C-alpha positions in Angstrom: 5.2 17.0 8.1 3.7 13.7 8.3 6.7 11.2 7.8 8.2 8.1 9.1 11.3 6.0 8.8 11.2 2.1 9.5 14.3 -0.1 9.7 13.6 -3.8 9.7 16.5 -6.4 9.7 15.7 -10.2 9.9 17.5 -13.4 8.9 15.7 -13.1 5.5 15.6 -9.3 4.8 17.3 -5.9 5.4 14.9 -3.0 4.8 15.0 0.7 5.1 11.8 2.5 4.2 11.0 6.3 4.3 7.7 7.8 3.7 6.4 11.4 3.5 2.7 11.4 3.3 2.4 15.0 2.1 4.7 14.6 -0.8 4.6 14.8 -4.6 4.8 11.2 -5.6 8.6 10.8 -6.1 10.2 7.6 -5.2 13.4 5.6 -5.2 12.6 1.9 -5.0 15.2 -0.8 -4.9 13.6 -4.2 -3.7 15.5 -6.8 -5.7 12.3 -7.5 -7.7 11.8 -5.3 -10.8 8.1 -5.9 -10.8 7.7 -4.9 -7.2 9.8 -1.7 -7.8 7.4 -0.8 -10.6 4.3 -1.5 -8.4 5.6 0.7 -5.6 6.5 3.5 -7.9 3.0 3.5 -9.1 1.6 3.3 -5.5 3.8 6.3 -4.5 3.0 8.3 -7.7 -0.9 7.9 -7.5 -1.0 8.5 -3.8 1.3 11.5 -4.0 3.6 9.9 -1.3 7.3 10.5 -1.3 8.6 6.9 -0.8 12.1 5.5 -0.6 12.6 1.8 -0.2 15.6 -0.3 -0.1 15.6 -4.1 0.6 18.2 -6.8 0.4 16.4 -9.8 0.7 16.8 -13.6 0.1 15.7 -13.2 -3.6 17.8 -16.5 -4.6 15.0 -18.3 -2.7 12.0 -16.3 -4.0 10.4 -12.9 -3.4 8.0 -13.8 -0.7 10.0 -12.6 2.3 11.0 -9.4 0.7 7.3 -8.6 -0.5 5.8 -9.5 2.9 8.4 -7.6 4.9 8.1 -4.5 2.7 4.2 -4.7 3.4 5.0 -4.8 7.2 7.3 -1.8 6.9 5.0 0.3 4.7 2.0 -0.4 7.1 4.1 0.5 10.0 5.4 3.7 8.4 1.8 4.6 7.5 0.5 4.2 11.0 3.5 6.2 12.5 3.3 8.9 10.0 -0.5 9.4 10.6 0.0 9.8 14.4 -3.5 10.2 16.0 -5.2 10.8 12.7 -6.3 14.3 13.6 -8.1 15.9 10.5 -7.8 13.0 8.1 -10.8 12.5 5.7 -10.7 8.7 6.9 -12.8 7.1 4.2 -12.1 6.9 0.4 -12.9 4.7 -2.5 -12.2 4.5 -6.1 -13.1 2.3 -9.2 -9.9 2.3 -11.3 -9.5 1.1 -14.8 -6.3 -0.2 -16.4 -7.1 -1.1 -20.0 -9.5 -4.0 -19.7 -8.9 -4.4 -16.0 -11.2 -2.8 -13.5 -10.5 -2.7 -9.9 -12.6 -1.3 -6.9 -10.6 -0.2 -3.9 -12.2 1.1 -0.6 -10.4 2.1 2.7 -11.4 3.2 6.3 -8.6 4.3 8.3 -10.0 3.0 11.6 -7.5 1.4 13.9 -8.6 -2.2 13.0 -7.1 -4.4 10.5 -9.4 -6.0 7.9 -8.7 -7.0 4.4 -11.3 -8.4 2.0 -9.5 -9.2 -1.2 -11.3 -10.6 -4.2 -8.9 -11.0 -7.1 -8.9 -13.5 -9.8 -5.4 -13.2 -11.4 -5.4 -15.6 -14.3 -1.6 -16.5 -14.2 0.7 -17.7 -11.3 3.5 -15.4 -12.5 4.2 -12.0 -14.1 7.8 -12.4 -15.1 9.4 -14.0 -12.1 7.0 -12.4 -9.7 4.6 -14.9 -8.1 1.1 -13.3 -8.4 0.0 -14.7 -5.2 2.4 -12.3 -3.4 -0.2 -9.4 -4.1 -2.4 -10.6 -1.4 0.5 -11.3 0.8 1.7 -7.8 0.6 -1.9 -6.4 1.2 -2.3 -8.6 4.4 1.1 -7.5 5.8 0.3 -3.8 4.9 -3.3 -3.9 6.4 -2.2 -5.6 9.7 0.6 -3.1 10.3 -1.4 0.1 9.0 -4.4 -1.0 11.1 -7.0 -0.1 8.5 -9.9 -1.7 6.7 -9.2 -2.3 2.9 -11.6 -3.9 0.5 -10.1 -4.6 -3.0 -12.3 -6.3 -5.7 -11.4 -7.1 -9.3 -14.5 -6.2 -11.3 -13.0 -7.1 -14.8 -9.7 -8.2 -16.2 -7.8 -10.9 -18.2 -4.4 -9.6 -18.1 -2.4 -10.3 -14.9 -0.1 -7.5 -15.2 -3.0 -4.9 -15.8 -5.0 -6.3 -12.8 -2.0 -6.0 -10.3 -1.1 -2.6 -11.8 -4.7 -1.4 -11.2 -4.5 -2.6 -7.5 -1.5 -0.7 -6.7 -2.6 2.4 -8.4 -6.0 2.2 -6.8 -4.5 1.5 -3.3 -2.2 4.5 -3.6 -4.9 6.9 -4.9 -7.5 5.6 -2.3 -5.0 5.9 0.6 -4.0 9.4 -0.6 -7.7 10.6 -0.6 -8.3 9.1 2.9 -5.4 10.6 4.6 -5.9 14.1 3.1 -6.6 16.7 5.7 -10.1 17.9 5.9 -9.6 21.6 6.5 -13.1 22.0 8.2 -12.0 19.3 10.8 -8.3 19.9 10.9 -8.0 19.4 14.6 -10.7 16.7 15.1 -10.3 13.0 15.3 -12.6 11.6 12.7 -14.4 9.1 15.1 -17.2 9.5 17.8 -14.9 7.6 20.2 -12.5 10.6 20.0 -9.7 8.1 19.1 -8.7 5.9 16.1 
């Protein structure tokens, strides 16, 4: 099974994260931020990853350290669980609607970290969650997962719907990209022979 456990303890956060890539979408998320819990639950469900996240962070300051460090841990967990990437589909994309919001997401699991993020979230907060943290999470995730990710908002006026579409699209796209291609189950999907 393709799975990983990451433990990260700093002066700002204490995180334990477990992921099983070939799961059913079940999750147990406790980040100290209800909105982030909801987004990671959506991510796991639509990617069909089994994901457990426990984070004790300095939420009395704000959610920045927790959100960024969860992105770091999730990226590392993905990278470890994929191993040498033998048999994966590698590329995937989706255009995902969430009511009036529409988000495009494309991924290449390539061993190089690139994020192109074009979001125009109309409010600075959803509840007590700073909307700028969406991009901070994505930066941390991409750097540590070592993949190329393009996220583009095509439509949307509701901040909650835009962010929800981003996390659903990210989960679904990654789920498709890491799926094993039965015709190439033992091959590394690169002309270089490594990812």
